[in-house]
N, C-alpha and C positions, 0 to 999 in steps of 0.2 A: 279474432271470432272465425276467419278462417278455418284453427283449428279445430274449434267447436264442430263448425259443421262439418266437417270431414269425419271426426267423432262421431256424428249423429248419423251419418249418411253410412259409414260402416256399421256401427250397432243396427240400422235399420235394414242393412244388406243382410247381416248375421241372422235374425230372426228372421227375413223372410227364406235364407235360405235352410233354416231350423224348420221352418214349418211345414215348406215341403217335403223336406228329409223325412219328417216322423209321419206325413199321411201322402203314402206316394202308393196307396192299394189303390187299384181304379175303380171307379165308380158310372155306373150306365147315366149316357146323358141322353133323352131325348132331345134332339133340336127343331123338330121341324113334321109336322101332321102331312099324313100322307092320306090317300082318296079310300085307303082299302082298313082306314085307322089303327095303322100302324105310324112309326115313328124314324125319321129318319135316325139313327141312333150313333153315336161315339161312346166311346170307354176311355174316359179321361183321367189322371191320377188327379186325385183330390186337389192338393195343392197348386194346381196348374189349373184347375178349372179355378177355384177361388179371386188365383191372381188375373184370368184373363177376365171375371165377371168385376172384379173391384176396379180394374182398368177401363172396362166399357163403363162403369160408373163413374169414374173420374172425368172421362172425357166430355161431358158438358161440363163439367166445373170449372173444366181447364179453361175451354172454349168462351164461356162466360168471362174468366176474368182477362182471359188475354184483349176479350175486347172491350173492356172495363177499363183496361190499361192501354188499350190503342186511343182509346176519346177520351181521357185525359190528358193524354202526351199531347193531342191535338188541341184541345181546349189551352194548356198550359203555352204551348207553341203559340196561340192564335192571342192569348193575352201579352204574351211576352213581347210581340209583335207590335200589337194595338199599344202599350206604353212606350215601345222606343221609337213610333210615329207622331205620340204626342212630347214625348219628351227632348225631341232632337231641335238645335237651334235652328230659328228662321233664316234661311239663307234668299231670302227672298232682295232685299237691298244692302247690301253690303256697307260701312261705317266707311266715310269718304277718308283718305289718310292726309292728316295734314302735315305738312312740315314748314317749321321755321322758314320764315321769310328773312331775307337778308339786307344788314342794316345798309344806310347809306354807306357809312366807314369802310365796309367790307367791302363795297361796289369801286369803292375810289382805290383803293390796296391792289387793286386787281388790273 
């Protein structure tokens, strides 16, 4: 399974590098409007802009999935602790140890 994951990451990386290499032309990006009607202006390659905004779009999804995983792990731990508490043997009163009594013949031999 690790081999398949590694191959998938290699293919994804190759596709991203090819995308950036084919789209290296710079495009204007208007970032923030100013009071005089102009914008804060950057010129970045298309591939970098696409990857940047893809990452910004994935950030809320990643944060949501991490929160769900954290909540489910806490719930699983709580249920496991509850199960341990209910299935543990009762230690309130231990059973007395019964030893065999000596017979009168053994007492006379001693």
